[in-house]
PDB file of N, CA, C and O in Angstrom:
ATOM      1  N   MET A   1      42.075 -20.978  -1.904  1.00  0.00           N
ATOM      2  CA  MET A   1      40.644 -20.897  -1.736  1.00  0.00           C
ATOM      3  C   MET A   1      40.349 -19.933  -0.586  1.00  0.00           C
ATOM      4  O   MET A   1      40.968 -20.022   0.474  1.00  0.00           O
ATOM      5  N   PRO A   2      39.395 -19.003  -0.796  1.00  0.00           N
ATOM      6  CA  PRO A   2      39.078 -18.033   0.264  1.00  0.00           C
ATOM      7  C   PRO A   2      38.371 -18.711   1.433  1.00  0.00           C
ATOM      8  O   PRO A   2      37.665 -19.706   1.267  1.00  0.00           O
ATOM      9  N   SER A   3      38.578 -18.151   2.600  1.00  0.00           N
ATOM     10  CA  SER A   3      37.955 -18.722   3.795  1.00  0.00           C
ATOM     11  C   SER A   3      36.459 -18.385   3.805  1.00  0.00           C
ATOM     12  O   SER A   3      36.036 -17.420   3.169  1.00  0.00           O
ATOM     13  N   PRO A   4      35.669 -19.172   4.520  1.00  0.00           N
ATOM     14  CA  PRO A   4      34.222 -18.909   4.582  1.00  0.00           C
ATOM     15  C   PRO A   4      33.890 -17.527   5.145  1.00  0.00           C
ATOM     16  O   PRO A   4      32.905 -16.912   4.733  1.00  0.00           O
ATOM     17  N   SER A   5      34.690 -17.041   6.068  1.00  0.00           N
ATOM     18  CA  SER A   5      34.421 -15.719   6.621  1.00  0.00           C
ATOM     19  C   SER A   5      34.662 -14.628   5.582  1.00  0.00           C
ATOM     20  O   SER A   5      33.962 -13.615   5.585  1.00  0.00           O
ATOM     21  N   THR A   6      35.639 -14.813   4.693  1.00  0.00           N
ATOM     22  CA  THR A   6      35.897 -13.845   3.630  1.00  0.00           C
ATOM     23  C   THR A   6      34.742 -13.836   2.634  1.00  0.00           C
ATOM     24  O   THR A   6      34.327 -12.774   2.169  1.00  0.00           O
ATOM     25  N   VAL A   7      34.229 -15.004   2.311  1.00  0.00           N
ATOM     26  CA  VAL A   7      33.095 -15.108   1.393  1.00  0.00           C
ATOM     27  C   VAL A   7      31.865 -14.457   2.013  1.00  0.00           C
ATOM     28  O   VAL A   7      31.143 -13.727   1.334  1.00  0.00           O
ATOM     29  N   LEU A   8      31.623 -14.711   3.282  1.00  0.00           N
ATOM     30  CA  LEU A   8      30.482 -14.119   3.970  1.00  0.00           C
ATOM     31  C   LEU A   8      30.597 -12.594   4.012  1.00  0.00           C
ATOM     32  O   LEU A   8      29.621 -11.882   3.777  1.00  0.00           O
ATOM     33  N   LEU A   9      31.800 -12.104   4.313  1.00  0.00           N
ATOM     34  CA  LEU A   9      32.013 -10.660   4.338  1.00  0.00           C
ATOM     35  C   LEU A   9      31.775 -10.047   2.957  1.00  0.00           C
ATOM     36  O   LEU A   9      31.172  -8.979   2.853  1.00  0.00           O
ATOM     37  N   ALA A  10      32.235 -10.703   1.914  1.00  0.00           N
ATOM     38  CA  ALA A  10      32.029 -10.207   0.548  1.00  0.00           C
ATOM     39  C   ALA A  10      30.538 -10.177   0.208  1.00  0.00           C
ATOM     40  O   ALA A  10      30.061  -9.218  -0.398  1.00  0.00           O
ATOM     41  N   LEU A  11      29.811 -11.209   0.590  1.00  0.00           N
ATOM     42  CA  LEU A  11      28.367 -11.246   0.332  1.00  0.00           C
ATOM     43  C   LEU A  11      27.646 -10.137   1.095  1.00  0.00           C
ATOM     44  O   LEU A  11      26.721  -9.522   0.565  1.00  0.00           O
ATOM     45  N   LEU A  12      28.054  -9.881   2.317  1.00  0.00           N
ATOM     46  CA  LEU A  12      27.442  -8.804   3.092  1.00  0.00           C
ATOM     47  C   LEU A  12      27.712  -7.443   2.463  1.00  0.00           C
ATOM     48  O   LEU A  12      26.817  -6.600   2.406  1.00  0.00           O
ATOM     49  N   VAL A  13      28.928  -7.221   1.994  1.00  0.00           N
ATOM     50  CA  VAL A  13      29.265  -5.954   1.356  1.00  0.00           C
ATOM     51  C   VAL A  13      28.466  -5.785   0.065  1.00  0.00           C
ATOM     52  O   VAL A  13      27.940  -4.703  -0.194  1.00  0.00           O
ATOM     53  N   ILE A  14      28.368  -6.829  -0.739  1.00  0.00           N
ATOM     54  CA  ILE A  14      27.594  -6.762  -1.988  1.00  0.00           C
ATOM     55  C   ILE A  14      26.124  -6.496  -1.682  1.00  0.00           C
ATOM     56  O   ILE A  14      25.490  -5.681  -2.352  1.00  0.00           O
ATOM     57  N   GLY A  15      25.581  -7.172  -0.684  1.00  0.00           N
ATOM     58  CA  GLY A  15      24.189  -6.951  -0.296  1.00  0.00           C
ATOM     59  C   GLY A  15      23.950  -5.525   0.172  1.00  0.00           C
ATOM     60  O   GLY A  15      22.928  -4.926  -0.165  1.00  0.00           O
ATOM     61  N   ALA A  16      24.878  -4.975   0.944  1.00  0.00           N
ATOM     62  CA  ALA A  16      24.735  -3.598   1.422  1.00  0.00           C
ATOM     63  C   ALA A  16      24.778  -2.606   0.264  1.00  0.00           C
ATOM     64  O   ALA A  16      24.015  -1.640   0.249  1.00  0.00           O
ATOM     65  N   VAL A  17      25.654  -2.832  -0.697  1.00  0.00           N
ATOM     66  CA  VAL A  17      25.747  -1.942  -1.858  1.00  0.00           C
ATOM     67  C   VAL A  17      24.457  -1.996  -2.662  1.00  0.00           C
ATOM     68  O   VAL A  17      23.950  -0.956  -3.083  1.00  0.00           O
ATOM     69  N   ILE A  18      23.919  -3.190  -2.884  1.00  0.00           N
ATOM     70  CA  ILE A  18      22.665  -3.334  -3.626  1.00  0.00           C
ATOM     71  C   ILE A  18      21.533  -2.630  -2.877  1.00  0.00           C
ATOM     72  O   ILE A  18      20.716  -1.946  -3.493  1.00  0.00           O
ATOM     73  N   TRP A  19      21.481  -2.792  -1.554  1.00  0.00           N
ATOM     74  CA  TRP A  19      20.447  -2.149  -0.752  1.00  0.00           C
ATOM     75  C   TRP A  19      20.534  -0.632  -0.848  1.00  0.00           C
ATOM     76  O   TRP A  19      19.508   0.032  -0.999  1.00  0.00           O
ATOM     77  N   VAL A  20      21.737  -0.069  -0.763  1.00  0.00           N
ATOM     78  CA  VAL A  20      21.912   1.382  -0.833  1.00  0.00           C
ATOM     79  C   VAL A  20      21.504   1.906  -2.208  1.00  0.00           C
ATOM     80  O   VAL A  20      20.841   2.938  -2.303  1.00  0.00           O
ATOM     81  N   VAL A  21      21.893   1.208  -3.269  1.00  0.00           N
ATOM     82  CA  VAL A  21      21.543   1.640  -4.625  1.00  0.00           C
ATOM     83  C   VAL A  21      20.036   1.625  -4.814  1.00  0.00           C
ATOM     84  O   VAL A  21      19.483   2.559  -5.394  1.00  0.00           O
ATOM     85  N   ARG A  22      19.365   0.596  -4.342  1.00  0.00           N
ATOM     86  CA  ARG A  22      17.902   0.528  -4.470  1.00  0.00           C
ATOM     87  C   ARG A  22      17.212   1.622  -3.675  1.00  0.00           C
ATOM     88  O   ARG A  22      16.236   2.204  -4.148  1.00  0.00           O
ATOM     89  N   ARG A  23      17.701   1.914  -2.474  1.00  0.00           N
ATOM     90  CA  ARG A  23      17.113   2.975  -1.658  1.00  0.00           C
ATOM     91  C   ARG A  23      17.270   4.326  -2.347  1.00  0.00           C
ATOM     92  O   ARG A  23      16.340   5.133  -2.341  1.00  0.00           O
ATOM     93  N   MET A  24      18.426   4.580  -2.936  1.00  0.00           N
ATOM     94  CA  MET A  24      18.651   5.845  -3.620  1.00  0.00           C
ATOM     95  C   MET A  24      17.737   5.961  -4.833  1.00  0.00           C
ATOM     96  O   MET A  24      17.199   7.034  -5.105  1.00  0.00           O
ATOM     97  N   ARG A  25      17.562   4.874  -5.553  1.00  0.00           N
ATOM     98  CA  ARG A  25      16.707   4.888  -6.739  1.00  0.00           C
ATOM     99  C   ARG A  25      15.246   5.082  -6.345  1.00  0.00           C
ATOM    100  O   ARG A  25      14.527   5.815  -7.024  1.00  0.00           O
ATOM    101  N   ASP A  26      14.790   4.450  -5.275  1.00  0.00           N
ATOM    102  CA  ASP A  26      13.405   4.585  -4.826  1.00  0.00           C
ATOM    103  C   ASP A  26      13.107   5.990  -4.328  1.00  0.00           C
ATOM    104  O   ASP A  26      12.006   6.497  -4.543  1.00  0.00           O
ATOM    105  N   ASP A  27      14.057   6.622  -3.674  1.00  0.00           N
ATOM    106  CA  ASP A  27      13.836   7.956  -3.132  1.00  0.00           C
ATOM    107  C   ASP A  27      13.664   9.007  -4.216  1.00  0.00           C
ATOM    108  O   ASP A  27      12.872   9.932  -4.037  1.00  0.00           O
ATOM    109  N   GLY A  28      14.359   8.903  -5.314  1.00  0.00           N
ATOM    110  CA  GLY A  28      14.303   9.942  -6.323  1.00  0.00           C
ATOM    111  C   GLY A  28      13.601   9.553  -7.598  1.00  0.00           C
ATOM    112  O   GLY A  28      13.633  10.311  -8.567  1.00  0.00           O
ATOM    113  N   SER A  29      12.966   8.398  -7.632  1.00  0.00           N
ATOM    114  CA  SER A  29      12.398   7.917  -8.892  1.00  0.00           C
ATOM    115  C   SER A  29      11.066   8.571  -9.245  1.00  0.00           C
ATOM    116  O   SER A  29      10.687   8.608 -10.415  1.00  0.00           O
ATOM    117  N   SER A  30      10.356   9.082  -8.251  1.00  0.00           N
ATOM    118  CA  SER A  30       9.028   9.616  -8.520  1.00  0.00           C
ATOM    119  C   SER A  30       8.958  11.071  -8.088  1.00  0.00           C
ATOM    120  O   SER A  30       9.332  11.416  -6.967  1.00  0.00           O
ATOM    121  N   ASP A  31       8.480  11.913  -8.980  1.00  0.00           N
ATOM    122  CA  ASP A  31       8.299  13.314  -8.644  1.00  0.00           C
ATOM    123  C   ASP A  31       6.953  13.552  -7.978  1.00  0.00           C
ATOM    124  O   ASP A  31       6.766  14.561  -7.298  1.00  0.00           O
ATOM    125  N   ARG A  32       6.017  12.633  -8.168  1.00  0.00           N
ATOM    126  CA  ARG A  32       4.689  12.773  -7.584  1.00  0.00           C
ATOM    127  C   ARG A  32       4.677  12.151  -6.203  1.00  0.00           C
ATOM    128  O   ARG A  32       5.281  11.102  -5.979  1.00  0.00           O
ATOM    129  N   SER A  33       4.004  12.785  -5.299  1.00  0.00           N
ATOM    130  CA  SER A  33       3.858  12.218  -3.968  1.00  0.00           C
ATOM    131  C   SER A  33       2.582  11.387  -3.916  1.00  0.00           C
ATOM    132  O   SER A  33       1.727  11.478  -4.797  1.00  0.00           O
ATOM    133  N   GLU A  34       2.470  10.588  -2.884  1.00  0.00           N
ATOM    134  CA  GLU A  34       1.268   9.769  -2.732  1.00  0.00           C
ATOM    135  C   GLU A  34       0.047  10.645  -2.490  1.00  0.00           C
ATOM    136  O   GLU A  34      -1.070  10.255  -2.830  1.00  0.00           O
ATOM    137  N   GLU A  35       0.240  11.807  -1.915  1.00  0.00           N
ATOM    138  CA  GLU A  35      -0.866  12.715  -1.647  1.00  0.00           C
ATOM    139  C   GLU A  35      -1.554  13.160  -2.930  1.00  0.00           C
ATOM    140  O   GLU A  35      -2.760  13.404  -2.926  1.00  0.00           O
ATOM    141  N   GLU A  36      -0.816  13.270  -4.023  1.00  0.00           N
ATOM    142  CA  GLU A  36      -1.403  13.705  -5.281  1.00  0.00           C
ATOM    143  C   GLU A  36      -2.346  12.659  -5.858  1.00  0.00           C
ATOM    144  O   GLU A  36      -3.242  12.995  -6.633  1.00  0.00           O
ATOM    145  N   ASP A  37      -2.155  11.395  -5.490  1.00  0.00           N
ATOM    146  CA  ASP A  37      -2.975  10.321  -6.027  1.00  0.00           C
ATOM    147  C   ASP A  37      -4.317  10.185  -5.312  1.00  0.00           C
ATOM    148  O   ASP A  37      -5.199   9.474  -5.793  1.00  0.00           O
ATOM    149  N   VAL A  38      -4.484  10.852  -4.175  1.00  0.00           N
ATOM    150  CA  VAL A  38      -5.694  10.714  -3.374  1.00  0.00           C
ATOM    151  C   VAL A  38      -6.707  11.777  -3.791  1.00  0.00           C
ATOM    152  O   VAL A  38      -6.405  12.970  -3.790  1.00  0.00           O
ATOM    153  N   ASP A  39      -7.902  11.333  -4.145  1.00  0.00           N
ATOM    154  CA  ASP A  39      -8.988  12.254  -4.454  1.00  0.00           C
ATOM    155  C   ASP A  39      -9.730  12.511  -3.148  1.00  0.00           C
ATOM    156  O   ASP A  39     -10.546  11.693  -2.723  1.00  0.00           O
ATOM    157  N   ARG A  40      -9.451  13.633  -2.520  1.00  0.00           N
ATOM    158  CA  ARG A  40      -9.988  13.939  -1.196  1.00  0.00           C
ATOM    159  C   ARG A  40     -11.509  13.980  -1.163  1.00  0.00           C
ATOM    160  O   ARG A  40     -12.113  13.533  -0.188  1.00  0.00           O
ATOM    161  N   ASP A  41     -12.140  14.506  -2.209  1.00  0.00           N
ATOM    162  CA  ASP A  41     -13.601  14.588  -2.229  1.00  0.00           C
ATOM    163  C   ASP A  41     -14.233  13.206  -2.219  1.00  0.00           C
ATOM    164  O   ASP A  41     -15.195  12.968  -1.489  1.00  0.00           O
ATOM    165  N   VAL A  42     -13.703  12.300  -3.019  1.00  0.00           N
ATOM    166  CA  VAL A  42     -14.235  10.940  -3.080  1.00  0.00           C
ATOM    167  C   VAL A  42     -13.992  10.227  -1.756  1.00  0.00           C
ATOM    168  O   VAL A  42     -14.864   9.513  -1.261  1.00  0.00           O
ATOM    169  N   LEU A  43     -12.801  10.420  -1.183  1.00  0.00           N
ATOM    170  CA  LEU A  43     -12.486   9.785   0.095  1.00  0.00           C
ATOM    171  C   LEU A  43     -13.413  10.269   1.204  1.00  0.00           C
ATOM    172  O   LEU A  43     -13.912   9.461   1.988  1.00  0.00           O
ATOM    173  N   GLU A  44     -13.648  11.567   1.276  1.00  0.00           N
ATOM    174  CA  GLU A  44     -14.538  12.103   2.305  1.00  0.00           C
ATOM    175  C   GLU A  44     -15.974  11.630   2.108  1.00  0.00           C
ATOM    176  O   GLU A  44     -16.668  11.358   3.088  1.00  0.00           O
ATOM    177  N   ALA A  45     -16.431  11.526   0.865  1.00  0.00           N
ATOM    178  CA  ALA A  45     -17.782  11.028   0.603  1.00  0.00           C
ATOM    179  C   ALA A  45     -17.916   9.576   1.039  1.00  0.00           C
ATOM    180  O   ALA A  45     -18.937   9.191   1.609  1.00  0.00           O
ATOM    181  N   ALA A  46     -16.896   8.770   0.775  1.00  0.00           N
ATOM    182  CA  ALA A  46     -16.933   7.363   1.181  1.00  0.00           C
ATOM    183  C   ALA A  46     -16.918   7.238   2.696  1.00  0.00           C
ATOM    184  O   ALA A  46     -17.600   6.377   3.252  1.00  0.00           O
ATOM    185  N   GLU A  47     -16.153   8.081   3.366  1.00  0.00           N
ATOM    186  CA  GLU A  47     -16.132   8.028   4.824  1.00  0.00           C
ATOM    187  C   GLU A  47     -17.480   8.424   5.420  1.00  0.00           C
ATOM    188  O   GLU A  47     -17.916   7.827   6.405  1.00  0.00           O
ATOM    189  N   ARG A  48     -18.148   9.425   4.836  1.00  0.00           N
ATOM    190  CA  ARG A  48     -19.468   9.812   5.327  1.00  0.00           C
ATOM    191  C   ARG A  48     -20.468   8.676   5.128  1.00  0.00           C
ATOM    192  O   ARG A  48     -21.351   8.464   5.959  1.00  0.00           O
ATOM    193  N   GLU A  49     -20.324   7.951   4.023  1.00  0.00           N
ATOM    194  CA  GLU A  49     -21.245   6.854   3.714  1.00  0.00           C
ATOM    195  C   GLU A  49     -21.205   5.761   4.761  1.00  0.00           C
ATOM    196  O   GLU A  49     -22.248   5.232   5.147  1.00  0.00           O
ATOM    197  N   VAL A  50     -20.024   5.419   5.222  1.00  0.00           N
ATOM    198  CA  VAL A  50     -19.886   4.275   6.129  1.00  0.00           C
ATOM    199  C   VAL A  50     -19.759   4.656   7.589  1.00  0.00           C
ATOM    200  O   VAL A  50     -19.643   3.775   8.441  1.00  0.00           O
ATOM    201  N   ARG A  51     -19.777   5.917   7.898  1.00  0.00           N
ATOM    202  CA  ARG A  51     -19.542   6.380   9.273  1.00  0.00           C
ATOM    203  C   ARG A  51     -20.551   5.792  10.262  1.00  0.00           C
ATOM    204  O   ARG A  51     -20.168   5.409  11.367  1.00  0.00           O
ATOM    205  N   ASP A  52     -21.796   5.714   9.899  1.00  0.00           N
ATOM    206  CA  ASP A  52     -22.831   5.287  10.840  1.00  0.00           C
ATOM    207  C   ASP A  52     -23.126   3.793  10.789  1.00  0.00           C
ATOM    208  O   ASP A  52     -24.006   3.327  11.512  1.00  0.00           O
ATOM    209  N   LEU A  53     -22.440   3.047   9.981  1.00  0.00           N
ATOM    210  CA  LEU A  53     -22.688   1.614   9.902  1.00  0.00           C
ATOM    211  C   LEU A  53     -21.987   0.868  11.025  1.00  0.00           C
ATOM    212  O   LEU A  53     -20.942   1.291  11.518  1.00  0.00           O
ATOM    213  N   ASP A  54     -22.579  -0.242  11.415  1.00  0.00           N
ATOM    214  CA  ASP A  54     -21.956  -1.114  12.391  1.00  0.00           C
ATOM    215  C   ASP A  54     -20.758  -1.802  11.733  1.00  0.00           C
ATOM    216  O   ASP A  54     -20.847  -2.230  10.582  1.00  0.00           O
ATOM    217  N   ALA A  55     -19.672  -1.909  12.432  1.00  0.00           N
ATOM    218  CA  ALA A  55     -18.461  -2.509  11.871  1.00  0.00           C
ATOM    219  C   ALA A  55     -18.649  -3.983  11.529  1.00  0.00           C
ATOM    220  O   ALA A  55     -17.945  -4.520  10.674  1.00  0.00           O
ATOM    221  N   PHE A  56     -19.587  -4.627  12.188  1.00  0.00           N
ATOM    222  CA  PHE A  56     -19.805  -6.057  11.961  1.00  0.00           C
ATOM    223  C   PHE A  56     -20.989  -6.347  11.047  1.00  0.00           C
ATOM    224  O   PHE A  56     -21.411  -7.497  10.927  1.00  0.00           O
ATOM    225  N   SER A  57     -21.526  -5.325  10.406  1.00  0.00           N
ATOM    226  CA  SER A  57     -22.680  -5.565   9.533  1.00  0.00           C
ATOM    227  C   SER A  57     -22.220  -6.213   8.228  1.00  0.00           C
ATOM    228  O   SER A  57     -21.187  -5.856   7.661  1.00  0.00           O
ATOM    229  N   ALA A  58     -23.007  -7.159   7.780  1.00  0.00           N
ATOM    230  CA  ALA A  58     -22.722  -7.846   6.516  1.00  0.00           C
ATOM    231  C   ALA A  58     -23.292  -7.022   5.366  1.00  0.00           C
ATOM    232  O   ALA A  58     -24.170  -6.187   5.581  1.00  0.00           O
ATOM    233  N   PRO A  59     -22.811  -7.245   4.172  1.00  0.00           N
ATOM    234  CA  PRO A  59     -23.351  -6.508   3.018  1.00  0.00           C
ATOM    235  C   PRO A  59     -24.860  -6.664   2.879  1.00  0.00           C
ATOM    236  O   PRO A  59     -25.554  -5.726   2.487  1.00  0.00           O
ATOM    237  N   GLU A  60     -25.367  -7.852   3.202  1.00  0.00           N
ATOM    238  CA  GLU A  60     -26.805  -8.079   3.089  1.00  0.00           C
ATOM    239  C   GLU A  60     -27.566  -7.217   4.102  1.00  0.00           C
ATOM    240  O   GLU A  60     -28.667  -6.745   3.818  1.00  0.00           O
ATOM    241  N   ASP A  61     -26.974  -7.014   5.280  1.00  0.00           N
ATOM    242  CA  ASP A  61     -27.633  -6.223   6.324  1.00  0.00           C
ATOM    243  C   ASP A  61     -27.680  -4.741   5.977  1.00  0.00           C
ATOM    244  O   ASP A  61     -28.618  -4.047   6.372  1.00  0.00           O
ATOM    245  N   ALA A  62     -26.698  -4.251   5.256  1.00  0.00           N
ATOM    246  CA  ALA A  62     -26.607  -2.819   4.946  1.00  0.00           C
ATOM    247  C   ALA A  62     -27.016  -2.521   3.512  1.00  0.00           C
ATOM    248  O   ALA A  62     -26.700  -1.455   2.984  1.00  0.00           O
ATOM    249  N   GLU A  63     -27.717  -3.453   2.881  1.00  0.00           N
ATOM    250  CA  GLU A  63     -28.052  -3.294   1.467  1.00  0.00           C
ATOM    251  C   GLU A  63     -28.854  -2.026   1.192  1.00  0.00           C
ATOM    252  O   GLU A  63     -28.650  -1.377   0.167  1.00  0.00           O
ATOM    253  N   ASP A  64     -29.767  -1.667   2.102  1.00  0.00           N
ATOM    254  CA  ASP A  64     -30.569  -0.463   1.897  1.00  0.00           C
ATOM    255  C   ASP A  64     -29.726   0.802   2.039  1.00  0.00           C
ATOM    256  O   ASP A  64     -29.938   1.777   1.318  1.00  0.00           O
ATOM    257  N   GLU A  65     -28.778   0.785   2.963  1.00  0.00           N
ATOM    258  CA  GLU A  65     -27.962   1.968   3.207  1.00  0.00           C
ATOM    259  C   GLU A  65     -26.809   2.105   2.216  1.00  0.00           C
ATOM    260  O   GLU A  65     -26.473   3.213   1.799  1.00  0.00           O
ATOM    261  N   LEU A  66     -26.210   0.993   1.844  1.00  0.00           N
ATOM    262  CA  LEU A  66     -25.077   0.994   0.915  1.00  0.00           C
ATOM    263  C   LEU A  66     -25.329  -0.019  -0.191  1.00  0.00           C
ATOM    264  O   LEU A  66     -24.860  -1.153  -0.096  1.00  0.00           O
ATOM    265  N   PRO A  67     -26.046   0.353  -1.224  1.00  0.00           N
ATOM    266  CA  PRO A  67     -26.359  -0.613  -2.272  1.00  0.00           C
ATOM    267  C   PRO A  67     -25.153  -1.056  -3.076  1.00  0.00           C
ATOM    268  O   PRO A  67     -25.195  -2.130  -3.677  1.00  0.00           O
ATOM    269  N   ASP A  68     -24.079  -0.281  -3.116  1.00  0.00           N
ATOM    270  CA  ASP A  68     -22.888  -0.664  -3.877  1.00  0.00           C
ATOM    271  C   ASP A  68     -21.744  -0.901  -2.910  1.00  0.00           C
ATOM    272  O   ASP A  68     -21.267   0.029  -2.260  1.00  0.00           O
ATOM    273  N   TRP A  69     -21.307  -2.145  -2.818  1.00  0.00           N
ATOM    274  CA  TRP A  69     -20.241  -2.490  -1.896  1.00  0.00           C
ATOM    275  C   TRP A  69     -18.899  -2.589  -2.600  1.00  0.00           C
ATOM    276  O   TRP A  69     -17.992  -3.226  -2.063  1.00  0.00           O
ATOM    277  N   GLY A  70     -18.727  -1.998  -3.764  1.00  0.00           N
ATOM    278  CA  GLY A  70     -17.413  -1.975  -4.408  1.00  0.00           C
ATOM    279  C   GLY A  70     -17.401  -2.663  -5.741  1.00  0.00           C
ATOM    280  O   GLY A  70     -18.440  -3.094  -6.240  1.00  0.00           O
ATOM    281  N   PRO A  71     -16.215  -2.770  -6.326  1.00  0.00           N
ATOM    282  CA  PRO A  71     -16.073  -3.369  -7.646  1.00  0.00           C
ATOM    283  C   PRO A  71     -16.594  -4.801  -7.674  1.00  0.00           C
ATOM    284  O   PRO A  71     -16.304  -5.600  -6.783  1.00  0.00           O
ATOM    285  N   GLY A  72     -17.344  -5.103  -8.682  1.00  0.00           N
ATOM    286  CA  GLY A  72     -17.861  -6.458  -8.849  1.00  0.00           C
ATOM    287  C   GLY A  72     -19.129  -6.740  -8.079  1.00  0.00           C
ATOM    288  O   GLY A  72     -19.679  -7.837  -8.172  1.00  0.00           O
ATOM    289  N   ALA A  73     -19.605  -5.768  -7.321  1.00  0.00           N
ATOM    290  CA  ALA A  73     -20.832  -5.987  -6.558  1.00  0.00           C
ATOM    291  C   ALA A  73     -22.023  -5.985  -7.510  1.00  0.00           C
ATOM    292  O   ALA A  73     -22.115  -5.126  -8.387  1.00  0.00           O
ATOM    293  N   PRO A  74     -22.937  -6.941  -7.343  1.00  0.00           N
ATOM    294  CA  PRO A  74     -24.123  -6.960  -8.203  1.00  0.00           C
ATOM    295  C   PRO A  74     -24.996  -5.746  -7.952  1.00  0.00           C
ATOM    296  O   PRO A  74     -25.107  -5.267  -6.824  1.00  0.00           O
ATOM    297  N   ARG A  75     -25.602  -5.261  -8.995  1.00  0.00           N
ATOM    298  CA  ARG A  75     -26.448  -4.062  -8.856  1.00  0.00           C
ATOM    299  C   ARG A  75     -27.896  -4.409  -8.973  1.00  0.00           C
ATOM    300  O   ARG A  75     -28.751  -3.528  -8.881  1.00  0.00           O
TER     301      ARG A  75
END
């Protein structure tokens, strides 16, 4: 019967191999970068919309300035 330290060492080696394989797969799996997914015009428009609002304002308080607070917001 193998000693507990041998079993632990084997588990660590297996875990390291799995980690390395996953890292290699994640690095080369996508040809698109995250930058390509960002629509800069929409992002800049949204930032301009909320720039002057108070950070602690509730949706009800900013209803006149921002009538649409995102998906599912009543219109």
